[in-house]
C-alpha positions in Angstrom: -13.7 1.4 -9.5 -13.2 5.1 -8.4 -13.3 5.2 -4.6 -15.8 7.7 -3.1 -13.7 8.2 0.0 -10.3 7.8 1.4 -11.4 4.9 3.6 -12.7 3.1 0.5 -9.5 3.7 -1.3 -7.5 2.4 1.6 -9.6 -0.7 1.9 -9.3 -1.4 -1.8 -5.6 -1.2 -1.6 -5.4 -3.2 1.7 -7.5 -6.1 0.0 -5.2 -6.2 -3.1 -2.0 -6.2 -0.9 -3.6 -9.2 1.4 -4.5 -11.0 -1.9 -1.0 -10.7 -3.0 0.5 -11.8 0.3 -1.9 -15.0 0.1 -0.3 -15.9 -3.1 3.2 -15.9 -1.6 4.6 -18.3 1.0 2.6 -18.5 4.1 3.9 -16.3 6.6 5.3 -13.6 4.3 4.4 -10.0 5.6 4.6 -6.5 4.2 6.5 -4.3 6.5 6.1 -0.6 6.2 8.0 0.4 9.5 10.6 2.5 7.7 8.2 4.0 5.5 5.4 4.9 8.2 2.5 2.9 6.8 0.0 4.5 4.4 -0.8 7.9 3.6 -3.2 10.1 1.5 -1.7 12.5 -0.8 -3.1 15.2 -2.9 -2.7 14.9 -6.7 -0.6 17.5 -8.4 -3.3 18.0 -11.0 -5.6 20.9 -10.1 -9.1 20.7 -10.9 -11.7 23.5 -11.9 -13.0 23.6 -8.0 -9.4 24.4 -7.0 -9.3 21.2 -4.8 -7.0 18.6 -6.3 -8.1 15.0 -5.9 -6.4 12.6 -3.6 -5.0 9.1 -3.6 -4.0 6.5 -0.9 -0.6 5.1 -1.2 1.5 2.8 0.8 4.8 0.9 0.2 6.7 -1.8 2.5 9.4 -4.4 2.5 8.4 -8.1 1.8 9.5 -10.1 4.8 9.5 -13.9 4.0 9.0 -16.5 6.5 12.2 -18.2 8.3 13.6 -20.8 6.0 12.3 -19.5 2.8 14.7 -18.8 -0.1 14.8 -15.1 -1.0 14.2 -16.1 -4.6 10.7 -17.7 -4.0 9.2 -14.3 -2.7 10.7 -11.6 -5.1 14.1 -10.5 -6.4 15.3 -7.3 -4.8 15.2 -4.4 -7.2 19.1 -3.7 -6.5 21.6 -5.6 -4.8 21.5 -4.7 -1.1 18.0 -3.5 -1.3 15.1 -5.5 0.1 12.0 -6.6 -2.1 9.1 -4.2 -1.9 5.4 -3.9 -2.6 3.7 -0.8 -3.2 0.0 0.1 -3.5 -1.7 3.1 -5.0 -5.4 3.8 -5.1 -7.3 5.7 -7.8 -8.1 9.3 -7.1 -11.0 10.3 -4.6 -12.4 13.7 -3.6 -9.6 15.9 -2.4 -11.7 17.6 0.3 -11.8 14.2 2.2 -8.1 13.7 2.6 -8.0 12.9 6.3 -11.1 10.8 6.5 -9.8 7.3 7.1 -8.7 4.7 9.9 -5.0 4.1 10.6 -3.2 1.7 8.1 -1.3 -1.1 9.7 2.4 -0.8 9.8 2.9 -4.6 9.1 0.5 -6.4 7.1 -0.4 -10.1 7.2 -2.2 -12.0 4.5 -5.2 -12.9 7.0 
C-alpha cells in the first residue's frame, strides 16, 4: 500500500513495529531515546514536479524484560552494540512532510 499522507505512513510503520513487539517476549519495548523517535525524510530521487517524495523512518533499541535471555530477543549486530529494530515506510507525497502527529520515543506492544 502506498501511503497518501505522512500520518498514514507513520501509522502503518507503528502497526508493524507493534506486531513485531507482540511476537517477542511480553514486556519487550523499542526505545528510540537516543535516536529521537521517528522522522519524515525527503527522498533523494527528484520527480517531474521538483518536489521529491518523502517517507517515514524510525529506529530504536530493543529492550528485553528483566530476566529474559538476550538470545531470546535478538542477537546484537556487533559485539557491544544493542539489538535494534528499524521501520521505513513507502514514499508519500513530498509536499506533506510535516503533516503527522508525534511518534512515541518508547514503543510498547499494546
